Every structure is written in structure tokens, then in C-alpha cells.
N, C-alpha and C positions, 0 to 999 in steps of 0.2 A: 680484304675479306674479313667478314665478321666471325669472331670466335663463338663457338656454341656456348650456351649458358651451362652452368653446373647441372641444372635440372635436366637439360637435354642430354648431357653426357651420362649422367647417372641412369637415366631412362634407357639409353642405348646399351649401356653395359649390362643392365639388369635383363633386358630382352635377349641380348646375345648370350649371356651366361645362364639364363633361366634362374636367376637368383632374385630374392625379394628386394624391392627398391630400398627398403630401410637398411638392409645389410650393405648394399652397395653404397648408399649415401654415407653411412657411418665410416666405412672403409675409405671412401674418397676423402672425407673430412680429415680423418686421421693421417692419411698419406699426404694430403695437402699441407697440413700443419708441419709434418716431419720435413717435407721437401722445402717449404718456404722459409723455415727458420734459418735465418742468416743468409738467405739467398740474395745476392745483389742484383742479379738479372732474372726477372720473372717472366720473360716473354714466352718461354717454352714450358713453363710449369704445368699447364693444362695437359700438354702432350705427354710429358713424363709421368705425371700422376695417373692419367688415364691408362697408360701402358702398364704401370706397376699394379694398379688395381685389377686390371684384366688378368695379368699373370698370377697374382695372388689368388684370385677366384678360380682360375683354371687349376692351380696347384691344389686348392682345397677340394675341388671336385674329383681330381684324379687320386688324391690320397684317401678320400672317403670310400672309394670303390675297392 
């Protein structure tokens, strides 16, 4: 099964959270860098980073209201 590209993941998160793609892309890059630093097994990084970015964006939206 093919992994989705970063652009596809960012686009999906942006659509789901109704946030600008630039914001999502920046957060994704920062989270990826944080998670991949020192990681020996990178098979699940996409899943973990995607989950963290979604959670962070949801938390931003709920705390803004």
C-alpha cells in the first residue's frame, strides 16, 4: 500500500480542520523534525506526525473560542 505524499496529507488536514495549507504545512514540518530526530524506526512517522498535527490544530481552534 502506497503512503500518501506530504502534500496530500497536508491538504487533507487543512480541509478537515479548515486551516490554511501554509499553517498546516509549517506545523507538519516542525512536528516531523521533532519526531524524526533520533528516530531509528521511521515506518510510522507519517501516522504519528499526522495525528499530532490534527490534535494541535483542534486544540488551537477550541482554545480560540
